[in-house]
C-alpha positions, 0 to 999 in steps of 0.5 A, spaced: 325 531 631 318 528 632 313 528 627 306 525 625 305 522 618 301 518 614 303 511 612 302 505 608 304 499 611 302 494 606 300 494 599 292 496 598 291 498 606 288 504 608 294 510 611 295 510 619 297 516 622 303 515 626 308 518 630 315 517 627 322 520 627 325 525 622 332 526 620 335 533 620 336 536 613 343 535 610 347 540 606 343 540 600 336 539 603 331 543 607 326 542 613 319 544 611 313 545 616 308 542 611 301 546 611 297 542 607 298 537 601 293 535 595 291 528 593 292 525 586 292 518 583 300 517 584 298 517 591 293 511 591 298 508 586 303 508 591 298 505 596 295 500 592 301 498 587 308 497 591 311 503 586 315 504 592 318 499 598 313 498 604 312 502 609 312 508 605 310 515 608 306 518 602 304 525 599 307 528 593 303 535 593 306 538 599 306 546 601 308 549 607 314 554 610 321 553 611 324 552 617 331 550 616 336 550 611 342 546 610 349 549 609 349 548 601 342 551 600 341 558 597 335 559 593 331 559 599 331 562 607 327 560 613 320 563 612 319 562 605 312 559 602 314 553 598 311 548 594 314 542 593 315 538 587 318 531 584 325 530 585 330 530 579 338 530 580 340 536 576 346 533 573 344 529 567 343 531 560 336 531 561 336 535 567 341 540 564 337 541 557 331 544 561 327 537 562 328 535 569 322 531 569 325 526 564 331 526 569 335 519 567 334 518 575 327 520 576 324 513 578 329 512 583 329 519 586 321 519 586 320 511 587 325 508 590 323 510 597 330 513 599 334 520 599 339 523 594 344 519 598 341 513 598 339 514 606 332 514 610 330 520 613 324 518 616 324 512 622 318 509 626 319 510 633 321 502 633 327 505 629 325 501 622 326 506 616 320 508 612 320 510 605 320 517 602 315 518 596 317 523 591 323 526 595 318 529 600 313 525 604 308 531 605 303 527 608 307 529 614 307 535 619 314 536 617 318 534 611 326 534 609 326 535 602 332 536 597 333 543 594 331 541 587 324 539 590 322 545 593 320 552 589 319 559 593 312 562 591 309 568 593 306 569 600 300 573 599 296 567 597 294 562 602 299 557 602 294 551 603 291 552 596 298 551 592 300 544 593 297 540 587 301 545 583 307 541 585 304 535 581 297 534 578 295 541 575 303 542 573 302 536 569 295 538 565 297 545 564 305 544 563 302 538 558 299 544 554 303 549 555 310 546 555 310 540 551 305 541 545 305 548 545 299 549 540 297 555 536 292 560 537 286 558 534 287 550 534 283 544 536 284 539 542 280 534 545 282 532 552 279 525 555 278 525 563 275 532 566 279 530 573 284 535 576 289 534 570 285 534 564 281 540 567 288 544 568 290 542 561 283 545 559 284 551 563 291 552 559 288 551 552 283 557 554 289 561 556 292 560 549 286 562 545 285 554 542 278 555 537 276 548 540 277 545 546 273 539 547 272 536 554 270 528 554 268 525 561 263 520 563 260 525 568 255 530 566 257 534 573 264 535 571 263 536 563 258 542 566 264 545 570 268 544 564 264 548 560 264 554 566 272 553 565 273 553 558 271 548 554 267 549 547 264 543 546 263 537 551 262 529 550 259 524 555 262 518 552 257 513 555 252 517 551 255 518 544 262 516 541 267 521 541 270 519 535 263 520 531 262 527 535 269 529 534 268 528 526 262 531 526 265 538 529 271 537 525 271 533 519 279 531 519 279 531 526 283 535 532 290 537 532 292 535 539 289 530 544 291 529 551 288 522 555 289 523 562 285 516 564 290 511 563 284 506 560 286 502 554 280 504 549 280 511 551 287 512 549 285 509 542 279 514 541 284 519 543 289 517 537 283 516 533 280 523 533 287 526 531 287 529 524 293 527 520 299 529 523 296 530 529 299 529 536 296 525 542 299 526 549 299 520 554 299 523 562 294 517 565 298 511 569 296 506 563 298 499 561 298 495 554 295 498 549 295 495 542 295 499 535 295 497 528 301 502 527 300 502 519 293 503 519 292 507 526 299 511 526 304 511 521 298 512 515 296 518 518 303 521 520 300 521 528 304 522 533 303 519 540 308 522 546 308 520 553 309 526 558 311 526 565 309 533 570 308 537 564 315 537 562 316 543 567 322 546 571 317 546 577 322 553 580 320 557 573 313 554 572 309 553 578 310 561 579 307 562 573 301 558 574 300 562 581 301 568 577 295 566 572 291 564 578 291 571 581 289 574 574 283 570 574 286 565 568 288 559 572 282 558 577 284 551 580 281 553 587 274 551 583 276 544 583 278 543 591 275 541 597 279 541 604 279 535 609 282 535 616 288 530 616 284 525 620 280 524 614 285 523 610 282 516 608 276 519 606 279 524 602 282 518 598 275 515 597 272 521 595 278 522 590 277 515 587 269 515 586 270 522 582 266 526 588 271 530 589 276 533 583 281 535 588 282 533 595 287 537 599 289 535 606 290 540 611 296 538 616 298 544 619 295 550 623 
């Protein structure tokens, strides 16, 4: 079928909105009419860093309505409202033990550009294959997605709002609720108050943590963090977070999260921990150098990497929607909508920090 999709033709280039051909869903796949898609840093990485072969149709926080299902699909039916999330095989040890975000095939299924069977679903008008992104390429009017990448959500919430639950908000909230599982009354420092960091912070508030410390370089974001549950805030351009945390809690925090991927900030996230504390790394990062004895082992600290909040999307995303409906997870306060034609402006506003979570409306 004919679709319209946003494509990165080469590294670093703005996306171009193009006509393309989308194959029909196979037995294990579904056709989704996309209503809206969130933008996150991973999309920018796909555009700028060749994480997926070019040309690539980007988008990985899609939400829409089921139109057609393959013969082997039984979990959803046409007309259902759905959120699209990451791809996973469903058969490896990690998937079978409840950790699909650690699927041993995660990288090939989400960044390899091909579908489960090794073929492409999207083609240019000239017949050239276009890579799929995270198994969905949801900056498109329609997407073909494997059943594993689809989560049914309630129809009484605006479907245009829900796409970011498939990645950014799931990553932040899941890191707290699924991976760290902090105790009531414990303490956490969250470095970076973008969409992922604020989602983690709202999850920490739900648990009832005693100290929820938000660290950023933007005062406006720190003000919003206070409104959404931060007990203390630190502008790291004005004060050293390590000094402030030690003033608040002499031994340090029990948990920390880095969402920035900035090497010196990652070190700070480890330094603010109390002995035996845990730091979760969830931002895209490069090299970081530690003195293992002095900075890690000497105080029995743990540094862990978390992908997609260690979530099972089909179980976790509906819970986040329920928390939202109860007023406990007000992620709508982080959102700004854009027209499909303005997608490159949405990327710019995300990059400069003026918008926390852009959502591109695609369908009517």
